[in-house]
N, C-alpha and C positions, 0 to 999 in steps of 0.2 A: 666755616663749616655750614653756616646758614645759607651762604651762596651756593654751596654744593647741593644742599637739599632743594633749594628753589630751582637750580639748574636741572636736577634730575626729575623734579615734579612737573615743571611747566614747559621745559624746552626739550623737544624730541631731537636728539642729536644723532647723526649718523657718523660721528667721528669718535671711534673708541679710543684713539690716542689722546684726544683732548680730555676725555673722561678719566683716563689713567693718569694724566698729568694733574688733574684736579684732585683725584684720590691720593696720589702720592704727596702732593702739597698739604693736603689735610692731615695725613698721617704724620708728616714732618712737624706740623704745628702742634699736633696733639702731643707728640713726644717732647717737644720743647716746653709745652705747658706742664707736663709731668715733671720734667727736670726743674722747672721754676717752682713747682709746688714742693719739691724736696728741700727748698730753702727754709721751709717751716720747721724742720727738725734740726736740732743743734748739731748732731754729728755730720749730717750731710751738708748742712749750711756751711760748716767750716771747710769741708772738702771742696765744695763748689766755689767758695770765695778764694781758696788757695789756688784752684785750677784757673780761675779767671784772672787772678793776679799774675800767675806764671805766663799765661798767654799774652796779657797786657805788656809784661816786661819783654817778651820776645817779639813784639810787633814789628820792629825794624828788621829783624832777621827774617821773619815771615814775609815781609814786603820784598826784601832782597831776593828771597828764594822765588817768589812769584814773578818778579820782574826778570830774573835770570831764566826762569822756565819759559816765559813768553819770548824773550830774546833768542834763546836757543831754538825754540820751536819755529819762529819765523825764519831764522837762518836755515834750519833744516828744510823748511818749505821752499825757500828760494834756491837752495843748492840741489835738492833732490828732484829727479824727474818722475818719481813714483807717487809723490803726494799731490793730491788734486786741489786741496784747499788748506789754508793756514791752520785750521783746527786739527787736521791730520798731523801736521808737523808738531803742534803743541802736544798732542796725544802721544806721538812717538817719543818726544823728549821726556814726557812724564814717565812713560814705560822704561825708558833708558835710565832715568834717575832712580826708579825703584828696582832696577835690575832685570826687567823682563824686556828683552830686545832681541831682534834678529840681526845677526852680523852681516847678512846679505844686503841689508839696506844701506850699508856704508861701503860702497864699492868703488868710489872715486877718491882721489887724493884729498880733495876739500872736505868730503864727508868723513874721511878717516881722521883728519885734523880736528874736525868738530867733535867727533866721537871721543878723542883723547882729551879735548878741553872739557867736555861735559863730565867725563870720568874724573878728571882732576878736581873740578868744582864739587862733584859729589863726594869725593874723598875728603875735601876740605870741610864740607858740612858735617860729615860723619865725625871727623876728628874734633871739630869745634863743638859738636853736640856732646861728645864724650867728655871733653874738657869741662864743659858747663855742668854736666851731670856729676862728675867727680868733685868739682869745686863746691857744689851745693851740698 
């Protein structure tokens, strides 16, 4: 935060996007600090500890989801003629995993097969998540 104050005071920038990035990073770290300060209170400390333990125990599943998202995104980038860079492919696969997609993007046989594979993986994660939730 001190860096942001110094940047605004002494450096005259003509890049508003850079300033927005600094401001958003500052806001993010302020909220992380607020969450950290909630550890001082017993009821919220218990909830924060429980949440961090759940995320720690799910670390392999989260890594697997991220790796599969990257793999499907790069595959979509290589197979599709409409994507210009790999980030667009990863973004398209993320939108597909959350259920927001355009069926017109999957117009060839290979892309249709990729679409079906991603839907099956997504269904597997949903069922696995429900089984974990019911078992807990």
